[in-house]
ZAVOGU-762714 format. One record per residue: residue in three letters; x, z, y of N, C-alpha, C in turn. Coordinates in steps of 0.001 Angstrom, whole numbers, padded with zeros to 6 digits, always signed. Atoms other than C-alpha are relative to their C-alpha. Layout:
! residues N
ALAXZYXZYXZY...
END
This chain:
! residues 219
MET+000980-000236-001307-000080+000055-000155+000847+000023+001561ALA-000766+000112-001309+001515-001117+003519-000157+001211+000684GLY-000158-001070-000827+002442+002054+005493+000107+001082-000696TYR-000033-001286+000682+002272+004638+002552+001390+000261-000227GLN-001553-000650+000122+005287+006904+002478-000015+000554-001170CYS-000377-000702+001487+006046+007846-001212+000426+001321+000172PRO-000523-001170+000102+006554+011661-001553+001194-000079-000867PRO-001003+000016+000895+009968+012414-002999-000087-000089-001294HIS+000072+000107+001405+008895+012854-006379-000896-001262-000469VAL+000722+001381+000499+007244+009418-006594+000788-001132+000567HIS-001007+001046-000003+009359+006523-007475-000811-001282-000247LEU+000685+001236+000062+007924+003073-006726+001048-001253-000578LEU-001118+000713+000425+009304+000180-008503+000205-001075+001246ASP-000302+000751-001170+011096-002338-006296-000914-000908+000183GLN+000790+001043+000198+008559-004725-005091+000343-001427+000497THR-000647+001377+000013+010073-007784-005670-001136-001062-000336ASN+000911+001521-000086+008356-011534-005564-000567+000023-001641GLN+000497+000183+001531+008368-011201-009652-001095+001295-000208LEU+000995-000992+000178+006401-007697-009525-001304-000366+000638LYS+001191+000079-000812+003943-008870-007051-000847-001292-000696ALA+000737+001082+000872+003143-011958-009046-000554+000452-001212LEU+000684-000491+000951+002773-009955-012133-001246+000714+000428MET+001009-000654-000362+000405-007635-010406-001062-001031+000357THR+001254+000632-000489-001690-010292-008894-000514-000737-001465MET+000580+000662+001124-002224-011934-012453-000921+001093-000608ILE+000961-000907+000842-003539-008446-013984-001263+000390+000933ARG+001181-000369-000835-005698-007785-011017-001003-001171+000385ASP+000985+001012-000204-007392-011034-010834-000866-000033-001081LYS+001229-000355+001230-010832-010725-012893-000315-001128-000633ASN+000409+001313+000739-010748-014415-013776+001164-000044-001240THR-001352+000337+000916-007244-013799-016051-000793+000744-001413ASN+000710-000416+001494-008341-013930-019825+000617+001095-000408ARG-000581-001047+000456-007441-011111-021966+001411-000516-000830GLY-001379+000302+000544-004304-012681-023594+000916+000203+001124ASP-000804+000100-001090-002654-013220-020338+000124+001664+000643PHE+000096-001298-000321-003939-009642-019299+001345+000876-000574ILE-000648-000901+001253-002110-008301-022282+001754-000201+000462PHE-001481+000107+000173+001035-010126-021958+000603+000390+001474TYR-000330-000024-001020+001545-009761-018136-000153+001547+000201SER+000163-001225-000049+000618-005908-018322+001345+000431-000793ASP-000941-000541+000984+003290-005523-021076+001159-000280+000833ARG-001365+000179-000904+005961-007054-018608+000264+001117+000623ILE-000104-001217-001098+005192-004549-015953+000304+001146-000708ILE-000106-001449+000766+004950-001656-018579+001376+000132-000239ARG-001258-000048+000484+008381-002659-019605+001080+000243+001021LEU-000320-000045-001173+009602-002614-016161-000081+001332+000711LEU+000321-001141-000379+008217+000636-015644+000705+000985-000768VAL-000617-000783+001009+009770+002369-018838+001480-000468+000365GLU-001172+000120-000733+013067+000960-017449+000196+000842+000942GLU-000060-000788-000983+012833+002326-014516-000176+001701-000215SER+000030-001267+000316+011811+005691-015979+001166+000553-000739LEU-001235-000500+000498+014883+006063-018011+001214+000041+000998ASN-000784-000045-000978+016886+005664-014999+000113+001416+000941HIS+000255-001575-000385+015708+009346-013992+000232+000894-000925LEU-000378-001048+000897+016694+010973-016955+001509+000289+000047PRO-001767-000471+000205+020217+012937-017197+000760-000250-000913VAL-000950+000513+001140+023263+011708-018665+000961+000958-000048VAL-001179-000677+000285+026487+013134-019973+000858-001093+000145ASP-001265+001088+000230+029884+011528-020178+000136-000082-001618LYS-000211+000108+001430+030334+009933-023413+001301-001210-000094PRO-001051+000911+000480+033877+008180-024073+000040-000371-001222VAL-000064+000768+001470+034021+005494-026684+001147-000810-000280ILE-000788+001010+000295+036451+003229-028313-000674-001517-000244THR+000480+001135-000008+036031-000355-027804+000473-000602-001000PRO-000428+000818+001117+036765-003201-030364+001644-000317+000376THR-001537+000397-000431+040090-003720-028221+000624+001435-000182ASN-000903-001516+000252+041160-000196-029197+000161+000622+001258ASN+000181-000645-001249+040531+000751-025618-001056+000722+000345GLU+000804-001384-000734+038988+004044-024124-001185-000746+001027PHE+000590+000375-000965+035788+003170-022085-001004+001426+000274ASN+000481-001054-000218+034443+006055-020290-001820-000251+000477GLY+001437+000186+000030+030443+005780-020896-000886+001218+000404VAL+000946-000884-000028+027329+007752-020580-000976+000033-001291ALA+001395+000585+000914+024658+008719-023029-000976+001074+000590PHE+001367-000775-000321+020967+010389-022428+000585+001740-000355LYS-000513-001375+000265+021625+014328-021965-000880+000373-001173GLY+001007-000779+000922+018518+015329-024025-001121-001227-000854LYS+000762+000646+000418+015889+013841-026184-001166-000381+000385ILE+001046+000748-000675+013087+011589-025405-001340-000081-000857CYS+001289+000614+000815+009457+011097-026353-001076-000276+000863GLY+000959+000412-000585+006524+009840-025321-001457+000611-000036VAL+001230-000764+000025+003011+011137-024766-001087-000888+000854SER+001041+001128-000448+000016+008688-024283-001305+000743+000309ILE+000980-000328+000115-003087+009588-022867-001209-000956-000238MET+000977+000608+000572-005780+008195-024812-001251-000725+000709ARG-000144+000811+000855-007085+005504-024865+001210-001269+000657ALA-000847+000902-000881-005613+003445-021900+001623+000131-000324GLY-001321-000138+000083-002256+004884-022315+000685-000419-001226GLU-000530+000864+001181-001525+003483-025765+000439-001098+000141SER-000873+001053-000378-000993+000558-024511+001278-000141+000345MET-001441-000216-000435+002046+001459-023030+001057+000581-000951GLU-000883-000650+000871+003541+002827-026085+001096-000927-000870GLN-000846+001163+000490+005024-000558-027402+001113-000178+001175GLY-000843+000109-000878+006829-000807-024304+001125+001000+000168LEU-000798-001091+000128+008658+002553-024677+000580-000127-001378ARG-000871+000229+001189+009337+001725-028257+001110-001103+000077GLU-001234+000915-000005+011126-001470-027347+001090+000406+000647CYS-001595-000241-000331+013496+000336-025269+000492+001251-000494CYS-000511-001080+000538+013845+003501-027094-000298+000006-001437ARG+000175-000067+001528+014689+003169-030864-000454+001276-000688SER+000742-001094+000848+012556+005344-033059-000486+001468+000565VAL+000547-000965-000407+011043+007268-030314-001174+000742-000639ARG+001381-000959+000465+008486+009984-030997-000749-000061+001056ILE+001011+000208-000697+005237+009624-029539-001141+000842-000270GLY+001521-000722+000296+002308+012081-028982-001383-000619+000538LYS+001324+000475-000672-001223+011526-027972-000940+001100+000336ILE+001201-000973-000563-003915+013409-025776-001151-000694+000313LEU+001301+000351-000263-007566+012840-025621-000577+000820+000999ILE+000875-001203-001028-009152+014032-022558-001134-000910+000448GLN+001663+000280-000513-013104+013506-021494-000322+000556+001145ARG+000900-000350-001023-015046+014065-018760-001144+000958-000435ASP+001425-000937+000610-017539+017111-019327-001075-000319+000500GLU+001139+000665-000654-020848+015413-018728-000619+001224+001031GLU+000603-000796-000446-022174+018650-017512+000718+000594+001364THR-000791-000616-001036-019247+020128-015369+000621-001028+000927ALA-000536+001322-000681-017901+016587-014464+001690+000458+000233LEU-001554-000181+000244-014431+018231-015530+000678-000562-000839PRO-000570+000291+001389-011609+016933-017634+000035+000867-001153GLN+000024-000815+001118-011706+018479-021086+000899-000465-000812LEU-000860+000458+001176-009268+018270-023687-000577+000290-001412TYR+000621+000249+001047-010555+016759-026921+001027-000086-001375TYR-000773+000360+001099-007730+016102-029024+001624+000041+000415SER-001542+000156-000233-003836+016485-028991+000826+000057-001123LYS-001212+000124+001243-000919+015632-031466+001118-000272+000590LEU-001365+000067-000857+002545+016278-030096+001065+000352-000929PRO-000996-000645+000755+005932+016624-031550+000135+001226+000031GLU+000143-001415+000002+006512+019793-032964+001439+000525+000794ASP-001022-000540-001105+009986+020141-030718-000395-000700+001210ILE-000125+000712-001050+008534+018693-027783+000533+000828+001164ALA-000330-000989-001047+009535+021830-025451+001443-000455+000095SER-001543+000245-000344+013135+020346-026107+000293-001373+000520ARG-000101+001735-000340+012543+016703-024974-000397+000023+001337TYR+000530+000737-001168+012041+014899-021716-000961-000784-000288CYS+001559+000462+000552+008556+013767-021901-000258-001278+000913LEU+000599+001171-000919+007265+010354-020276-001680+000022-000451LEU+001683-000053+000050+003523+010835-019951-000433-001476+000580LEU+000404+001920-000162+001892+007115-020259-001640-000082+000446ASP+001425+000484-000316-001454+006226-018509+000110-001052+001215PRO-000275+001057-001050-001749+003064-016566-000648+000275+001167MET+000752+000212-001264-004125+004101-013708+000041+001880+000231LEU-000091-001566-000547-003805+007493-011647-001110-000285+001208ALA+001384+000054-001053-007441+007746-009935+000274+001306+000859THR+000188-001457-001044-008501+011171-008945+001124+001189-000380GLY-001033-000849+000593-005451+012748-011108-000450+001255-000834GLY+000656-000970+000943-007878+014949-013235+000426-000202-001279SER-000560+000146+001204-006722+013599-016374+001397-000003-000261ALA-001568-000250+000083-003117+013541-015639+000328+001666+000222MET-000122-001717-000320-003468+017419-014269-000374+000542-001482LYS+000359-000581+001168-005157+018163-017616+001223-000207-000964ALA-000825+000005+000749-002581+016489-019625+001442+001007-000083ILE-001394-000501-000441+000584+017954-017886-000321+001476-000328GLU+000145-001007+000555-001130+021038-018569+000215+000530-001318VAL+000074-000395+001576-001441+020685-022300+001684-000087-000278LEU-001240-000009-000123+002350+019773-021877+000391+001466+000086LEU-000379-001122-000623+003189+022951-020212-000153+000839-000965ASP+000329-000962+000944+001455+024996-022667+000769-000147-001286ASN-000996+000529+001002+003533+023374-025477+001314+000105+000520GLY-001534-000210-000345+006671+024549-023677+000878-001146+000608VAL-000665+001098-000579+007456+021387-021842+000466+000647+001317LYS+000272-000551-001424+009039+022322-018427-000291-001163+000985GLU+000507+000907-001002+007741+020578-015317+000817-000646+000430GLU-000802+001343-000455+010773+018927-014180+000606-000823-000987ARG-000171+001105+000979+011187+017090-017706-001192-000757-000298ILE+001018+000878+000369+007979+015430-017519-000150-001396+001119LEU-000043+000984-001183+007822+012033-015772-001317-000833-000313PHE+001380+000615-000048+004121+010459-015222+000511-001466+000308VAL-000254+001512-000256+004473+006661-015523-001307-000569-000148ASN+001357+000682-000062+001668+004452-014623-000019-001248+001080LEU+000012+001111-000436+000930+000934-013329-000460+000284+001583ILE+000457-000247-001481-001314+001819-010036-000563+001190+000338ALA+000448-000998-000401-001923+004665-008474-000453+000099+001267SER+000506-000070-001443-003941+006049-005564+000930+001135+000729PRO-000706-001200-001106-002791+008279-002586-000535+001294-000547GLU+000909-001238+000171-005518+010858-003354+000325+000608-001357GLY-000578-000285+001403-004115+011068-007090+001278+000318+000013ILE-001412-000529-000174-000699+011367-006102+000261+001240+000535ALA-000332-001015-000574-001163+014015-003841-000806+001403-000621ALA+000907-001282+000346-003768+016248-005765+001228+000352-001601THR-001019-000368+000977-001095+015888-008932+000999+000688+000378LEU-001363-000724-000574+002125+016724-006934-000456+001423+000465LYS+000302-001429-000689+000285+019815-005265-000315+000916-001226ALA+000270-000775+001184-000700+021088-008843+001395+000151-000545TYR-001004-000263+000731+002560+020350-010318+001398-000729+000656PRO-001007+000394-000972+005404+019750-007737+001007-000528-000724GLY-001041+000479+000660+007906+019579-010135+000345-001099-000957ILE+000241+001075+001101+007039+016479-012257+000386-001151+001100LYS-000259+001664-000731+008107+012707-011110-001322-001000-000302ILE+000882+001091+000273+005784+009792-010877+000749-001513+000268ILE-000458+000764+000081+006763+006561-011743-000903-001330+000137THR+001108+001130-000122+004369+003538-010741+000494-001077+000485ALA-000265+001131-000255+004283+000173-009962-000448-000237+001458GLU+000382+000135-001484+002099+000171-006775-000962+001025+000216VAL+000964-000905-000454+000130+002295-004734-001081-000454+000600ASP+001338+001232-000778-003382+001022-003615-000352+001000+000954SER+000598-000536-001300-005393+001972-000594-000748+001338-000360GLY+000586-001232+000193-007476+004662-002211-001315-000095-001040LEU+001234+000074+000425-010934+005454-003716-000961-000298+000329ASP+001397+000234-000527-014301+004345-003490-000776+001125-000260GLU+001065-001167+000051-017594+006315-003709-000070+000291-001265ASN+000241-000025+001616-017448+006037-007686+001406+000436-000498LYS-001409-000698+000391-013651+007413-007599+000752-001087-000914TYR-000731+001087+000661-012510+003989-008841+001131-000427+001277ILE-001231+000429-000666-008958+002784-007658-000475-001468+000976VAL-000001+001215-000859-009192-000030-004778+001257-000361+000653PRO+000730+001126+000573-008425-002849-004809-000418-000016-001526GLY+000255-000091+001361-007731-001993-008309+000163-001058-001026LEU+000059+001476+001204-008102-003966-011809-000993+000081-000650GLY+000995-000132+000938-011206-002539-013175+000610+000838-000983ASP-000245-000979+001294-011149-000555-016423+001306-000626-001007PHE-001422+000575+000996-007440-001073-017911-000157+000038-001504GLY+000155-000049+001508-008408+000123-021338-000989-001221-000302CYS+000891+001268+000450-011367-002508-021420+000657-001119-000038ARG-000568+001350-000111-009419-005402-020289+001088-000083-000920TYR-001209-000078+001179-006279-004432-022588-000406-000193-001319PHE+000708-000233+001481-008185-003713-025558-001453-000932-000470GLY+001386+000966-000152-011309-006227-025024-000890+001031-000468THR+001044-000634-000048-013943-003584-025086-000797+000115+001362ASP+000957+000295-001317-016922-003113-022928-000033+001759+000269ALA+000177-001262-000073-016439+001083-023226+001242+000569-000804
END
């Protein structure tokens, strides 16, 4: 969004012409499902790559095939992904393509019809998740309700707040503000920040229901 200043813990992908073209494709309501998946996957891969840039490393010297030493680095800790079902599952393959044999957990959160508050319905997380850096995956950050509930689940399972990176394609300023107010230690990695939310709490201009468009369903 033009004129929006990202808070320090929000990291926006470089707004290159390539990224803008990819985002245009997935925002277009006339883009067919095959193309939507293809171009979304490309953006997801860019997001995962950027997220890995924000993980700490340690020195790791190695010997090259020429028998010379190269002073390299390795990630400091173990990584895992946690997808917020269902739309977040679309981002799992992009993580697997960047991190071999990565552990992935799942969290299902749905809005309670009576209270309108997000409720946890299911979670399955790696047993050692408390010792890992966690990439929390969900394509859209609208009000922040689901994200904050998922972060609460991770914290309850021993994950440190500063080890959580929330990865998404499109965020609203309202969702960013609410999430960072509740959990100021996390990082948010996003491709674009939109204008805001409409009266129905949908991101505008947005791209519609990401999960429905990606998985080809109506609900």
